[in-house]
Steps between C-alpha positions, in 0.01 A plus 500: 500500500479830313220570249602543137412869491699569817810319360479712182472817712802402708707417194414842358609668819836328497557608139416859600766478775760390242408789268485769770824415672755746347875522553459845666250361744734210596790738555284730713380210716852359536635845603224538758563153639875559525452829679247373752669161563873574482514881528690541171438603142454224248818580312696469829351160594713187518409201285343328803296811583387527138395133509298558814339815361391310185358217711308738722349684200394167349362391835290822518354423156414146616342632822274731301395220267442267789268752669289524183505120449389442861222755467369320191490150641361611838205663317438169332535308831731268300630179647867519593780246488746473790802288402699356793853395424814464708697651213455725196788502257430853376833578344557876436219752486626811325533359148186291541282792613630744238439245225153400628394868524634571154717789620847354473586699193407838647706433816788393281486830309470707818800330665703535180478874545672450833767282344358197688445168328179332621665160457760601756222564750354158423833352606488665842175331606538170683267205456236520778600247762156347530542165326758268355332237281214386277240530774570871540523564126163332449347723767645812338377388156150464640514855651626640169231316303215604730617863477513477120148349495357774730424254778522651853756294687726530804803286567613433859844393617781597740738795456823305527797714593728239335337297227711378208850433639822604325715206395874488474731208430798509741765223474253286303224531760169684464471778759175682563484864612194713589366717219370825647261579215313763701796737480382604152180299459309666786408789270204294368361422846238719670473439879151508657587503870146615588376160377735294721353171619568324829586128484484290816760227562489250784319572823211324654133438408197566714177327382141546618140448376286805434152490344560144393824588312859420597697816563881518499739763633878491448713663773861526622604487132796660329382779263678561171401785271461445126561825311374509137695633205332548160672431167302598190465250208413649162333322211607516133307782328243484776370765737493235773758527780493223757733464799710266708457540872821399673505451880801600713518367859573741787477483879256743670785573742808610307718505808490393865605820675543337840748245354674776307537706819654200675763481225352185352495643148458172311207401721341840445453439129456126510117500474505729194774289337300181556190659339688641202662160433160382372524709185879512479576216251311308234496124583726485808680168531274245660732213574478586866210567738552876522479528120180302490346724766606811316343376176177422676499848660560655157210314350262578783583873513464537125167305493343656807592857416371456138165343604442759772548777245277333245220459759538856623491638143191293416311638802575855385280437197255236612286446811617150587741218408211291365575646154875428519495213248305707247745793516832339590707213356807411711741283309768296680816449292643166606534374863664800664179704550290192586446642846244725326240229555513467882578870543202627303291250694643628829430861409136421410448296816693687766499859375158523332294240687398276212391141573721221367281390210449850361865594544614178324260565214639850453858368504424230242349752261767769552823306486659331201828310476766409246714200583837500323643161597413192703860386560540434871845675512337820376233513772568675826449314824519593865522262799 
């Protein structure tokens, strides 16, 4: 939690940003972004290119504020919240960020000089396909609130390629079609391929005793890579900028060249297609075994990648994981990320050599859980 003096300082800085941002500055930044991104002058840009240029300029502002915010809370060694949710119903980001930063009016004036209506650009942006109900909206509200209250927080979820489906009524029947939100919504996502995490599926387990401790090694497993994408979350009249980390599943081997050379083209890309299916769709149908397995893979990849990144980040700043409960609060939003409990325990035991009692104590003091319903039909089960 921020001190009162620090909050006042940050509020003052955000007001200074609002006062300093001039129409000429906005036009200059938009022109530069258009030239470097699309190779054209601002007055020659299409409406879609103008939309992207505006989003990229706003994203740069958020990135600068986030760097300053991170520097402040790292100096204080502040405790951080990590919010684990299978969905975040974010909505659209352009209007929200401009409004929160207090710079909507100056962007409106700058675009008016170009005969562009800012409201038309708002219409271009699709809803982020990261959630479809109350659970996801609650998660997004928490992220918005923590950002507005200057609380350092990170949300974790999957980068679904197809999230909220498009619905059409044909001959009286509801038909569902994929909604490719990333076509225009990807402008808010910043890939961090250098922080890719390996997730191990299947395989075999080798166990042995060493120095009185049980050691475990997993082998002959199928590796899947989880690639993180960052989406900034601004707070209302706050200098705090938090982020969502969204994981995208990839295969370490994009193509089997030997199969491709034999003319078996489908087989050549099969492994990559199977890996990418994990982050393809929000809530795949689970009325068959394959759907249940895919959901479980989604949840494990999302949980394991998130916890591995949290542990790695903690060890950059502190000597051991003994202090994890004092510096980290991992919150589980409903049953979907419940694998956080055994996975954090596994990481502490197998990867860092903790004994069971110490590892379990760390887990109990680090993890928190919100249960949203106890109805049996809403709980997921696997045979």
